[in-house]
C-alpha positions in Angstrom: 114.2 106.0 93.1 116.9 106.4 95.8 119.1 109.2 96.2 122.5 108.9 98.0 122.5 111.5 101.0 124.7 114.2 100.3 126.3 117.0 102.7 124.4 120.2 101.2 121.3 118.5 100.0 121.9 119.6 96.4 121.5 116.0 94.9 118.4 115.3 96.8 116.6 118.4 95.6 118.2 118.0 92.0 116.6 114.3 91.9 113.2 115.7 93.5 112.9 118.2 90.7 113.9 116.0 87.9 111.1 113.4 89.2 108.7 116.2 89.3 109.4 117.6 85.7 109.5 114.1 84.4 106.0 113.5 85.7 107.3 111.1 88.5 105.0 112.2 91.2 105.6 114.1 94.3 109.4 114.8 95.7 111.0 112.3 98.0 110.4 112.9 101.8 113.6 114.7 103.4 115.0 113.4 106.7 118.2 113.0 108.0 119.8 109.6 108.0 120.1 109.5 111.9 116.5 110.4 112.4 114.3 107.2 112.8 111.1 106.9 110.6 108.0 107.5 112.6 105.4 105.5 111.5 101.8 105.4 112.6 98.7 103.1 111.9 96.2 104.3 109.3 92.5 103.0 108.8 92.1 102.7 105.1 88.5 102.3 103.2 89.2 101.5 99.7 86.3 101.4 97.2 86.8 99.6 93.8 84.4 99.0 90.9 84.1 97.9 87.3 82.8 95.3 84.8 80.5 92.7 86.4 82.6 89.7 87.3 81.5 86.4 88.7 80.9 86.4 92.4 83.4 83.3 93.2 86.0 84.9 91.0 85.9 88.3 93.0 85.6 86.2 96.3 88.6 84.3 95.3 90.7 87.3 94.5 89.9 89.2 97.8 90.7 86.1 99.8 94.3 85.7 98.1 94.5 89.8 99.0 93.8 89.2 102.2 96.3 86.5 102.5 98.9 88.8 100.8 98.0 91.7 102.9 98.3 91.1 106.4 96.5 94.0 108.1 93.3 93.4 105.9 90.2 93.7 108.2 87.3 93.0 106.2 86.0 93.2 102.5 82.7 93.2 101.2 82.0 92.5 97.5 79.3 92.4 94.6 79.8 91.4 90.9 80.8 95.1 90.0 82.3 96.7 93.0 84.0 95.8 96.5 85.1 97.8 99.7 88.1 96.8 101.5 89.0 98.1 105.1 92.3 97.6 106.5 95.1 99.1 108.4 98.4 100.4 106.8 101.4 101.4 108.6 102.9 104.5 107.0 104.9 107.8 108.0 101.9 110.2 107.3 98.6 110.7 105.8 100.0 111.3 102.0 102.1 107.7 102.2 99.1 105.9 103.5 97.1 107.0 100.8 99.4 106.3 98.0 100.1 102.9 99.3 96.1 102.4 99.4 96.0 103.9 95.7 98.5 101.1 94.6 97.1 98.2 96.6 94.3 97.2 93.8 96.7 97.6 90.8 99.9 96.1 92.5 98.0 93.0 93.5 95.6 92.5 90.7 97.9 89.7 88.7 99.0 88.0 91.9 95.8 87.8 93.7 93.7 87.3 90.6 91.4 90.7 91.3 89.2 91.8 88.7 90.3 94.8 86.4 88.5 97.3 88.3 89.6 100.8 89.3 89.6 102.4 92.4 86.4 104.9 92.9 86.8 105.9 96.7 89.4 106.2 99.4 89.2 107.4 102.9 92.4 107.2 105.0 91.9 108.3 108.9 94.2 108.0 111.6 93.9 105.5 114.6 92.7 108.6 117.1 89.9 109.5 114.5 89.0 105.8 113.8 88.7 105.2 117.7 86.7 108.7 118.3 84.4 107.8 115.6 83.7 104.3 117.2 83.4 105.9 120.6 80.7 108.4 119.4 78.8 105.5 117.5 79.0 106.6 114.0 81.6 104.1 112.7 83.5 103.1 110.3 82.8 99.8 112.0 83.0 96.9 109.8 79.4 96.3 108.3 80.3 92.4 108.6 82.8 90.6 110.7 86.4 90.2 109.7 86.9 88.4 106.5 85.7 88.5 102.9 81.8 88.7 102.7 79.2 89.6 100.0 77.0 92.6 100.3 
């Protein structure tokens, strides 16, 4: 929902309260129009699982997702689960996590993904990702960039 800026912020606060009370989620982020949006890169590991699906169908869907989502690094899959690792650009952790939680569902039809649900999510900032790599305990991709079976 988009709310026009107001001089006293009352309209934005009312819209946020109405959205929250109607089950619409979190309140919109408040910033002044003249403030530039500061975004950062977040490393996302999304785990999904569900009913057994033919490997070829899972692979085809993940390859289409990789085509549709330009920051996809790698995905691993089996007949009943998959793990996707990618970079997401977002203002903060909450925004990155919200985008990640919607990724599978929003691309299910267009990419031909299985009817699985999200069963795990990790979102870390770039500095944490780089620190983990430097210390040797990952989350380095288990396989090269691309779509691969477990």
